[in-house]
VMD Tcl script that draws the C-alpha trace (Angstrom):
set ca {
  {7.52 -23.68 3.26}
  {4.63 -24.36 5.95}
  {1.71 -25.12 4.70}
  {-0.59 -21.62 3.64}
  {-4.31 -22.07 4.67}
  {-6.79 -20.00 2.36}
  {-7.80 -17.76 5.16}
  {-8.54 -14.39 3.85}
  {-6.56 -11.59 5.90}
  {-8.98 -8.68 5.71}
  {-6.85 -5.63 6.84}
  {-4.27 -4.15 4.77}
  {-4.43 -1.71 1.77}
  {-1.62 -0.84 -0.89}
  {-0.26 1.83 -2.53}
  {1.76 0.19 -5.46}
  {4.04 1.48 -8.42}
  {4.44 -0.82 -11.80}
  {7.54 0.14 -13.68}
  {8.42 -0.60 -17.42}
  {10.62 -3.54 -17.56}
  {13.13 -0.94 -19.30}
  {13.50 0.36 -16.07}
  {15.14 -2.80 -14.64}
  {19.11 -3.63 -15.22}
  {19.22 -6.21 -17.37}
  {19.81 -9.62 -15.54}
  {16.35 -8.53 -13.88}
  {14.76 -7.59 -16.69}
  {15.06 -11.03 -18.07}
  {13.68 -12.36 -15.06}
  {10.43 -10.41 -15.12}
  {9.91 -10.91 -18.52}
  {9.84 -14.57 -18.04}
  {7.38 -14.02 -14.55}
  {5.21 -12.14 -16.67}
  {4.56 -14.94 -19.33}
  {3.20 -17.14 -16.70}
  {-0.49 -17.83 -16.92}
  {-0.75 -17.91 -13.26}
  {0.84 -15.51 -10.58}
  {0.24 -15.68 -6.75}
  {-1.83 -13.16 -5.32}
  {-1.38 -10.46 -2.40}
  {-3.50 -12.58 -0.17}
  {-1.01 -15.37 -0.70}
  {2.01 -13.08 0.40}
  {0.23 -12.34 3.54}
  {-0.88 -15.70 3.96}
  {3.19 -17.25 3.72}
  {3.93 -13.96 5.89}
  {1.47 -15.29 8.58}
  {2.74 -18.67 8.58}
  {6.43 -17.67 9.00}
  {5.36 -15.95 12.54}
  {4.24 -19.95 14.04}
  {7.05 -21.54 14.39}
  {9.61 -21.28 17.66}
  {11.21 -18.57 17.33}
  {9.05 -16.65 14.98}
  {10.52 -15.54 11.30}
  {9.84 -12.06 11.53}
  {11.47 -11.82 7.71}
  {11.74 -14.24 5.24}
  {15.38 -15.70 4.61}
  {15.48 -15.07 1.00}
  {14.05 -12.39 -0.88}
  {10.59 -12.75 -3.07}
  {10.79 -13.25 -7.04}
  {7.32 -12.64 -6.96}
  {5.54 -9.31 -8.66}
  {2.13 -7.78 -9.75}
  {1.89 -7.56 -13.23}
  {-0.23 -5.17 -14.93}
  {0.00 -4.26 -18.77}
  {-0.29 0.12 -19.76}
  {-0.57 0.94 -23.20}
  {0.48 -2.47 -24.62}
  {3.97 -2.16 -22.60}
  {4.04 -4.65 -19.60}
  {4.91 -3.26 -16.35}
  {5.55 -5.20 -13.09}
  {5.70 -4.18 -9.21}
  {8.11 -6.42 -7.39}
  {6.48 -7.86 -3.88}
  {10.14 -7.24 -1.85}
  {8.76 -9.14 0.77}
  {11.89 -9.29 2.54}
  {12.55 -5.40 2.24}
  {9.14 -4.82 3.36}
  {9.63 -6.94 6.03}
  {12.39 -5.31 7.75}
  {10.74 -1.97 7.10}
  {7.64 -2.93 9.00}
  {9.41 -4.23 11.86}
  {11.47 -1.22 12.00}
  {8.37 0.64 12.57}
  {6.31 -1.75 14.53}
  {7.73 -0.38 17.85}
  {5.77 2.79 17.20}
  {2.62 0.86 17.26}
  {2.63 -1.86 19.83}
  {3.38 -2.08 23.59}
  {7.38 -3.28 24.27}
  {4.97 -5.81 26.38}
  {2.71 -6.92 23.02}
  {5.88 -6.72 21.20}
  {8.13 -8.91 23.07}
  {5.23 -11.53 23.43}
  {4.71 -11.64 19.51}
  {8.40 -11.25 18.42}
  {10.88 -11.92 21.32}
  {13.74 -8.81 21.49}
  {16.64 -11.31 20.84}
  {14.79 -12.04 17.18}
  {14.29 -8.42 16.74}
  {17.74 -8.01 17.25}
  {19.13 -10.43 14.92}
  {16.56 -8.57 12.19}
  {17.87 -5.43 12.63}
  {21.33 -6.01 11.90}
  {20.81 -9.02 9.23}
  {18.67 -5.51 7.89}
  {21.87 -3.01 8.69}
  {24.70 -5.28 6.95}
  {22.09 -5.70 3.92}
  {21.28 -1.94 3.69}
  {25.16 -1.26 3.54}
  {24.94 -3.20 0.33}
  {22.46 -2.00 -1.22}
  {22.18 1.78 0.01}
  {19.30 2.77 -3.21}
  {16.99 0.41 -2.36}
  {13.55 0.90 -2.16}
  {10.24 -0.94 -2.04}
  {7.55 -0.56 -5.15}
  {4.70 -1.39 -2.42}
  {3.33 0.38 0.37}
  {1.19 -0.81 2.70}
  {-1.38 0.69 5.69}
  {-3.57 -1.51 7.74}
  {-7.27 -1.10 8.63}
  {-7.38 2.11 6.94}
  {-6.75 3.67 3.37}
  {-4.34 6.98 4.46}
  {-5.98 10.13 2.90}
  {-3.02 11.63 1.24}
  {-3.04 8.42 -0.83}
  {-6.37 9.87 -2.33}
  {-4.80 12.49 -3.67}
  {-2.90 10.91 -6.25}
  {-5.91 9.55 -7.84}
  {-9.02 10.87 -8.87}
  {-12.58 9.51 -8.85}
  {-13.11 9.05 -12.81}
  {-10.03 6.59 -12.16}
  {-11.98 4.50 -10.02}
  {-12.17 0.22 -10.18}
  {-15.41 -1.27 -8.49}
  {-16.36 -4.82 -8.99}
  {-18.94 -6.64 -6.52}
  {-17.30 -10.09 -6.69}
  {-19.95 -13.29 -6.73}
  {-20.03 -13.98 -3.11}
  {-18.51 -17.23 -1.14}
  {-16.01 -19.11 -3.19}
  {-16.46 -16.90 -6.34}
  {-14.64 -13.76 -7.20}
  {-13.78 -11.30 -4.22}
  {-15.03 -7.54 -4.55}
  {-12.24 -5.15 -6.15}
  {-11.72 -1.06 -5.54}
  {-8.88 0.32 -6.79}
  {-7.60 3.39 -8.88}
  {-5.08 3.65 -11.23}
  {-3.27 6.37 -12.91}
  {-0.23 7.12 -14.77}
  {3.35 8.68 -12.61}
  {3.22 11.79 -14.43}
  {-0.56 12.33 -13.08}
  {-0.17 11.49 -9.71}
  {3.19 13.74 -9.00}
  {1.47 16.47 -10.84}
  {-1.77 16.04 -8.48}
  {0.45 15.75 -5.33}
  {2.63 19.05 -6.25}
  {-0.88 20.75 -6.49}
  {-2.49 19.48 -3.33}
  {1.02 20.49 -1.63}
  {0.81 24.08 -2.45}
  {-2.70 24.36 -1.71}
  {-2.40 22.60 1.89}
  {0.86 24.56 2.58}
  {-0.96 27.62 1.87}
  {-4.64 26.53 4.35}
  {-3.08 24.64 6.66}
  {0.10 24.29 9.04}
  {2.43 21.22 8.89}
  {0.41 18.97 9.85}
  {0.48 14.48 9.60}
  {-1.55 15.08 5.92}
  {0.97 17.60 4.37}
  {3.96 15.81 6.09}
  {2.46 12.17 4.53}
  {1.71 14.08 1.37}
  {5.53 15.08 0.82}
  {6.79 11.78 2.27}
  {4.83 10.13 -0.83}
  {6.13 12.50 -3.19}
  {9.51 11.74 -2.72}
  {8.85 8.09 -3.03}
  {7.19 8.47 -6.37}
  {9.99 10.61 -7.72}
  {12.14 7.52 -7.36}
  {9.91 5.43 -10.22}
  {10.22 5.60 -13.75}
  {7.78 8.51 -15.35}
  {5.98 6.24 -17.43}
  {5.26 4.40 -14.39}
  {1.59 3.13 -13.16}
  {0.42 4.17 -9.49}
  {-2.53 2.12 -7.94}
  {-4.18 2.36 -4.67}
  {-5.78 -0.88 -3.94}
  {-7.99 -1.56 -1.09}
  {-6.60 -4.86 -0.78}
  {-8.21 -6.88 1.83}
  {-10.39 -4.04 3.65}
  {-12.93 -4.74 0.44}
  {-13.33 -8.17 3.33}
  {-14.30 -5.36 5.97}
  {-17.48 -3.60 4.57}
  {-20.55 -4.25 3.36}
  {-21.22 -4.16 -0.32}
  {-23.66 -1.16 -0.49}
  {-20.62 0.82 1.56}
  {-17.70 -0.03 -0.62}
  {-20.21 1.26 -4.25}
  {-20.86 4.11 -2.48}
  {-17.41 4.84 -1.44}
  {-15.79 7.81 -2.89}
  {-13.38 8.97 -1.02}
  {-11.00 10.27 -3.73}
  {-13.76 12.59 -4.82}
  {-14.54 13.71 -1.51}
  {-10.50 14.45 -0.92}
  {-10.30 16.63 -4.11}
  {-13.69 18.05 -3.11}
  {-12.18 19.34 0.13}
  {-8.67 20.77 -1.44}
  {-10.25 22.84 -4.05}
  {-12.17 23.95 -1.38}
  {-9.46 24.80 0.55}
  {-7.79 26.53 -2.22}
  {-10.91 28.87 -3.08}
  {-11.35 29.40 0.76}
  {-14.46 27.69 1.59}
  {-13.46 26.09 4.70}
  {-17.60 25.46 5.40}
  {-17.37 22.66 2.11}
  {-13.84 21.62 3.07}
  {-14.80 20.42 6.29}
  {-18.18 18.74 4.98}
  {-16.30 16.76 2.99}
  {-13.72 15.68 4.96}
  {-16.96 14.95 7.60}
  {-17.60 12.37 5.27}
  {-14.61 10.80 5.18}
  {-14.20 10.37 9.04}
  {-17.86 8.85 8.90}
  {-17.25 6.73 6.38}
  {-14.02 4.96 7.64}
  {-14.45 5.04 11.13}
  {-16.00 1.18 11.11}
  {-12.97 0.45 9.76}
  {-11.02 1.85 12.33}
  {-13.38 0.62 15.04}
  {-12.37 -3.09 13.95}
  {-8.98 -2.25 14.10}
  {-9.66 -1.16 18.09}
  {-10.89 -4.00 18.61}
  {-8.32 -6.26 17.33}
}
mol new
graphics top color blue
foreach p $ca { graphics top sphere $p radius 0.5 }
foreach p [lrange $ca 0 end-1] q [lrange $ca 1 end] { graphics top cylinder $p $q radius 0.2 }
display resetview
């Protein structure tokens, strides 16, 4: 494995599902039970650094050769829950979507067509043997999709400033029970469909809702700003209550208060403009 630097990768946020050990097949459950007992486990930054290191060889390695055996671990009411990384699966899926985000000339320079075709063939063969496979993690670059905030509330917000250079990093995340995330998704969809035409917000929420239905009902859902905390000033992070703004906007739409809904949306746009500007500059 290439040597991985201590570089901070700042541009990815995460939506994760932690499932109780009982949700996994017995053979896999044994692995995660042992894994959860480890005193130290790698972080999301470690995963990103490894992925970036794989792009350095010639030809680059767009998707890991072997699936990751790592996971995030959380304890929910005394029950151990795990969120498998499934880096290889997520890499295949991200590669499949990359053509929609980058011009062909740029894509060819980063990942030659032959490399992409081979990865696509590998994924096709693997998927034929694993038709029900799905990731436990969704990622987004240079933003947190608005539909993710529908799943959580401001009361579930966890913010830690961190201790600065060389110490702990800032943290901004939300955690909620799966049953609550599903209920909020369904309620928001009813409101949005009554108030708005079909569009990216509704389509995205439908997609997230279908994904959530694939997991154990006692799971934990986590929205994590991840590396985005390194792109935003501390004061902006501390004042970031995007979930509250989304909830206010949806409630205003439900009651027919277009003015309040517009104000909430305006706050969201203003808050995330600086992050989008950085994305454009990269």
